[in-house]
N, C-alpha and C positions, 0 to 999 in steps of 0.2 A: 614654112609657108602654108602647108596643109593644115597645121594646127591653128594658125590665125584664121584661115578660111572657115575652119570648123566652128571657132568661137563666134565669128560673124554670123554664120548660119544659125547658130543657137540663139543669138541675140535677135535676129530677124524673126525666127519662129516664136520667140517669147513675146515680141511686140505684136505679132499677128494674133497670138492667143489672147493677149491682153485686150486687143481690139475686139475680138469676138466676145470676150467676157463683158466688155462695156456694152456691146450691142444687146446681148441677151438679158442684161439686168436693167435696161433703160426703162423709164416710166416716171410717174410723178414722184416728186421728192416727198419724203416723210413729212407729216404735219409737225408743226412746232410744239404742239401739245394735244392732249385728247380734246375732242370736240363733241358737244352734246347738241343734237338736233331734236326739237320738239315738233312732232307731226300731229297736227289737229285734223280730224276727219269727220265728215258727215256722209250719210247715205240715205236713200229712200225718204227724202224730205217731202216728196210729193207736193211741192210748193208751200209747205208749212214753214214759211220763212219770216212771218210777222210775229214779233214777240208778244207773249200773253202770259197768263199765270202758269200755263203748262208747257208752252212752246218757247224754246230759248230764243229763236229768231236770229236773223242775220246781224241785227244791231248788237246783240249780246255776244255772238260769235266774234264779231269784229272787236268788241270791247275787250274780250278775254284774250284774243290774239295780240292786240296792240299792247295790252298790259305786259304780256310776256316779252314782247319786243323791247318795251321800255326798260325791262330788266337786263337787256343785253343778250337775250336768248336768240338762237337761230330757229325760226319758225317756218314750217311749211303747212299750208292750209289746203286740204285736198277733199274731193267729193267723189263718191263711188256710184253716182247715177240715180235715176228716177228723181229728177231734180226740177224740171221746168213745168211739169203738168200736174194738175190735181185739185187746186183750189181756185175759187172764182176770181180772185184778184189777179192770178196768173193766167187763167184761161181766157179772160176777157181780151188780153193782148197777146195771146199765143206765146206765153213764156217770156216775153221781153222784160216785164217787171222783175222777174227772178234774176235774169241776166244782169240787170242794172244793179241790183242789191248785192249780187255776188262780186261784181266788179268793185263796188264800194267797200265790201268787207275784206277784199284783198286775197281772194282765192288764187292758188298757184296752178292748179290743174284739176280736171275731172275726167271721168269716163262716162259713157252713155248707158242709161238703163232702158229697159224695154218701154217704159211709159214715156220716155223722152221722144219716142217716135210717133206718139199719138197725134201730134199736129201734122205729121207727114215728114218724110225724110228731108224734103226741100226746106221746110221750115226749121228743122234741126240744124241743117247746114247754115242757114241764115243766123240762127242763135249762136252758132259756134264762131261767127264773125263779129257778133255784138260783144261777146265776152272778151276781155283783154288778157285771157289766159288760154292755154291750149286745151282743146277737147280731144282726149286720147282714146283711140280704139284701133288696135292693131289687126283685128280680125273682121272688120266690117267693110264690105265692098258693095259697089253698085256697078252692074255690068262688068264685073271682073276687076275694077280698079278701087283702090283704097279711098274711102270717103274722108276719113279724119287722119290726123297726125298719129302715127303709131306709138311714138315715145319721145321723151325729151330728156336731156341731161343738164342738170342745174348744178352750179357751184354754190354750195351752202356752207359758209364758214370754212372754205377751202376743201370741203369734202365733195367728191363727184357723186351726185345723186341721180341715178337713172330711174325714170318713172315711165311705165308703159300701161296701156289700158286694154282690157278685155271685156267684151259685151256678150251677154248670154244669147245663144242661138234660139232660145225659147221666145225671143222677141218676135219671131215669125208668126207665132200663134198667141203671144201674150201682149200684143199691141194691136192697134187698129190696122188690119191688113190693107186698108185703102191707101195708106201712105208708104207702103213698102215695096212698090213695084220695082223689080230689078235688083232688090237688095238681098245680099246673102251674108251669112255669118260662117267664117271658117272655124274649124275646130279650135277651141281656145287652148287646149293643151299643146297641140302641134304648133300652133302659132307662137305660143310662149317659148317652147323649146327651140324653135328655129330662130326667133328673135335673139335669145340669149346666146346661142351658139355663133350666130353670124353678125348681127348688127351691134350687139352690146359688148361682145367679148373684149375684155381688157380696158373698157371705157368707164367703169364705175367702181366706187368703193361701197356704196349703199344701193341696193336694188329693191325698188318698191313696185308692186303690181297693184293697180286699181282694177278690181275685178267685180263686175256686176254679175256674179254667178251664184252666190249664196251657198248654204250648206244643206238645203232641203234634199232629203233622200229621194224624192220623186224626180229630181233633176238628173239628166243624163251626165252632165258635166258640172262639177262644183269647184269651189275654190280649193277644196282639199285635193281634188284630182290634179289641179295645177301644181299644188305644193308637192305632191308625191313625185311628179315628173320633173320638177324644177327645184331641187333643194338649194340651189344657189340663191334663190330669192330670200331676202332678209325679212320682208314685211309684205303681207297681202292685206290691203284695205278692201274689205268685202262689202257687198250689198245684195239686194234682191230677196233674201229670205227673212228680212226684218228681225234679225237675230240680235241677242244681247252679246256683250263681250264674253260673259260666262258661258253662254251656249256655244259660241265659237271655240273657246278653249276646250270645253268638254268634248266636243265632237271633232276635234282635230288631232289625229294620231301622228302627225308629222312634227318635225323640229322647226318648221317655218312658222313664224308668228302670224296668225290670221285674226283680224279684228273686225268688228262691226259695231255700229252705234245705234242699235234699235231702229226706229223709223219715226216719221212724222215730226221730226224736229224736237223731240223730247230729250235727246242726248247728244252731247258733243264728245267724240272720242279723242283720246290723247295717248300718244306713245312717245316716250323719251328714249332716244337712241343715242348710245355712247359709242363713238368711233375713236379708236386708239390712234396714237401718233403714227403707227405702222399702217394706218388706213383700214384696219380690220374692225368689224363690228364687235364690240365687247359685251354690250347688254342692250336689252329692249324692255322697257317697263310700260305696260299698257294700263290705262284706267278710263273710267267713264265719268264724264262731268254732266250733271243735271241740276235742275233747280231745287232738288231736295238736298243733295250734298254740297251744293254751291249756290245758296239762295241769293248771295250778294254779287252775282256776276255783273260786271259793269256793262252798261249799254253805251255804245259809241254814239255820240250826239249827231255826228254827220250822217251816219247810216240810218239812224232813227228818223232824222229830218227827211232823208230821201224816201223812206218808207211812207211817212206821213204825206209827202207830196204826191206820191203815186196814188194813195187812197183818195186824196182830194180830187186829183185829175180824173179818177175813174167814176166819180159820182154821175156824170152825164151818161156814161156807158151803162151803168147799172139801171138807169132809168129808160134805156132804149126799149121800145115796144117790139115784141116778137110776134104778136098776133092779138086776136080779139076773142073774148068769151061772150057768147050770147046768153049764157046761163051761169048761175053760180056753180063753181066746181068744188065739190065737198071734200074737205080734208081734215075735218074735225077728228081729234084723237079718238074719242069714244066711239066714233062711227067706223073709221077706216080699220080699226082693230077688231071689229066684230062682224062687219059685212062689207060687201063690195060697194064702191061708190063710183060715180062717173069720173072723178079725177083719177082714181086708181086704175080704172079701165083705160083711160086716156093715156096714162103713163105706160101701161103695159102694151097698148097698141103701138106706141112709139118704139118700144123695145123690139117688138116683132118686126116693124118696118126697117129698123136699123140693121138687124141681124139676119132677117130672112128665116127665122126659126119657125117651127110648127106651133110651139106653145111658149108663151112668156108669162112669168110670174113676178109680180111686184109685191113686196111685203108691206103690210099696213104700217109697220113701225118705221119704215123709211119715208113715209109721207108725213111731213111735219106742219103743214098748214093748208088752208084752202085758198082758192082764188075767186074773188067776187066777179060778177058779170062786168065786162068793160075791157079796157086794154090790159094785156098781159105783158108785164115787163120782165127783164132779165133778173131784176132784184127779187121779184115775186117767185120766179122759178127757182132761184138759189135758196130762197126761204123754204119753199116746199121740199126741195131736194138738196140739203146742205152738206151731205156727207162725202161727196166725191166718190161714190161707188161706181165701179166699172161693170159693163155688161159682159157676162161670160155665157158661152153656149157649150153644151155638152150633149151627149146622146143618152136617152133614157128609153127603156122599154115601157110599154103601157103599164105593166105591173109595177115598175119602179115609179112611174108617174103617180099611180094611185097611192103609193107609200108616201110620196111627197105631199099630196093633198091631204092625206090622213093627218100628217103632222100639222098642216096648216089650220085644221079645225079642231085640233086636239084639246085646246084650252077653252073653247066655248062652253058656256056663255060668258066666261070672263074675257075682259079685254086683253089682247095680246098682240105683239108686233108681228107674229108669224102669219097672221091671217092673210090668205093669198088673193090677190087681185089678178085676174087672168086675161089674156088675149090669145086668140086662136083656139081656145078650148072653153068649155063650161062644165060645171059639175053640180050635183045636188048631194045633200047630206042630211043626216038625221042626228041631231044632237042628243036625242034620248038614248042612242045606242052607245055601247062601250067604246072607249078611246081605241083607235086602230081599226074600228069596224063601222065608221060613221058615213063614209062616202058610199052613196047608193047608185050613182050613175056618172059617167064621164063621156063627153063628146070631144073629139078633136077634128077641127076642120068641118064641123057640122055633121060628123058621122060618129057612131058609137066607137069608143076606143077599142083597140085590140091589145090585150095584155101581152101578146107575144111580139107585137110590132115595135119598131124602133122609131123614136121621134127626136127631132132636134129641139132641145129645151133651152130656153134663155132665162136667166135670173141675174141677180147681182152677185159680185164677188163675195159680199158679206154672207149670203146664204150658202154659196158654194164652199166657203170655208167653215161651214158648220154653224153659222149664226142662226139664232132663233130655233136651235136644236134641229136644223136640217142636216143632221150628221150623215144621212144617207147620200148626201151630195159631195162629201169630202173626198179628197185624193183622186178625183177623176181627171182625165185629160179634158182640156177645155181650150176654147178659142176666145180671145179677148177682143172686145170692141171698145168704143169710147165711154165717156161718162154718162150716167143716167140723166143728168141735167142737160147735157148737150143733145142727147137723143130726144128728150122731151121737147126742147126748143125747136129742133129741126122738124119734128112732127107737127107742132103747132104752126110753124111757118108754112109747112106744106098745106095744112088745112085752111089757113088764113083766118077763118072764124070758126070757133068751136061751137057746135050746136048739139042738141040732144040727139039729132039724127046721125051725126057722124062720130058718135061715141059708142056705136053698136059694137058687139063683139067682132073682131077680125076672124073670119072663118074661111 
């Protein structure tokens, strides 16, 4: 009897252990075969979404994506931020045209870049509701609460693909601060680590991070920082530093694949990910698609028609009047590159008003046309200031300001785009003197400058990045405001009518 009871006990224990074994190995069934997922990605488009000889455009992105789908491929189309703001056709309607074309192109998800907040956080939230795909940002909060969806999990060809977004904390000083009240950015590394450990654990086969962090060494937190802390990530689609795929690979010491697709719509990134039947990632092959190596990229006719319809509908908006000019505003190339003009000073005055800086500098090369006396339209403003440059402020000593101005007059009497148009300050110079010793006097706020004093200086991001050989401005901490054209229009609207009297130096 005891022997029978023992056998029964062993059977019961065996069944119990078998039950435990079943519970510990539960999970998704193996795939029937290996699965390839083609991830297409963009970043830092800055609203450069209309196709041209150099810009791929959303119509070609859609055409390329749809061609792959027609071949039976599993395609994901993702964006890493700095998307809605930057070009006149987008800014006129505060990003809505970009949202419409991204919908038409079939995007699956995006994260937020610092420039996406330039219309204000409320407008970005509105745009996130216009797009028919999720805007992901796991570390962005307002008044302590998450603003956007932190992550999504998609079934792609039977593969569980988890995608989460991270936004750069630099947004707080690299976006117009006016629209960031109450907004905070949690540490991206800690956010990613926590998300993977708690929210995503056991729920994915392929883990993708959309990170608007970049690889710039001046940034406190980069995509590499996230990769080092989170080796489980299979793919980081990066943005912010405007890097090429090769730059990302060269500067990435981790085993996590980090990719980026340049900027301004010239490149479409592609990563072919092979997932084995056991749901493990077997390989990732990245490449860059552009109009040089793929000149025959197909253009989707429906997306192209949508873009053309937007352009036609915007004609009345471009013709909107923002103010009046009682005088001709001089922007002729030969003049603005050799001497100050009333238009250059007017633009600089607007920069000073927008930022509250002590000194503003507008480069002559950034002024591309004049404005005749009469109504000033938005189209004229965008013709004068077509590049979509942002206003940046930094701190300079008086001695450093002199170095800046010395560079500004270093090419005279030749025409050169570096020539400085100032507001808040004035200076004199002697072209007969050697380069580097031409500036003879400087006043700031109507008083002689102090070489040891510190001034808040405003110029364009182009100059601050070393453009026009303003290399002394590179790699400085800065605060970012809106576009030069927006600043100029706001200032003209404030004046109402531009006259010779109200173009005086702001002192």
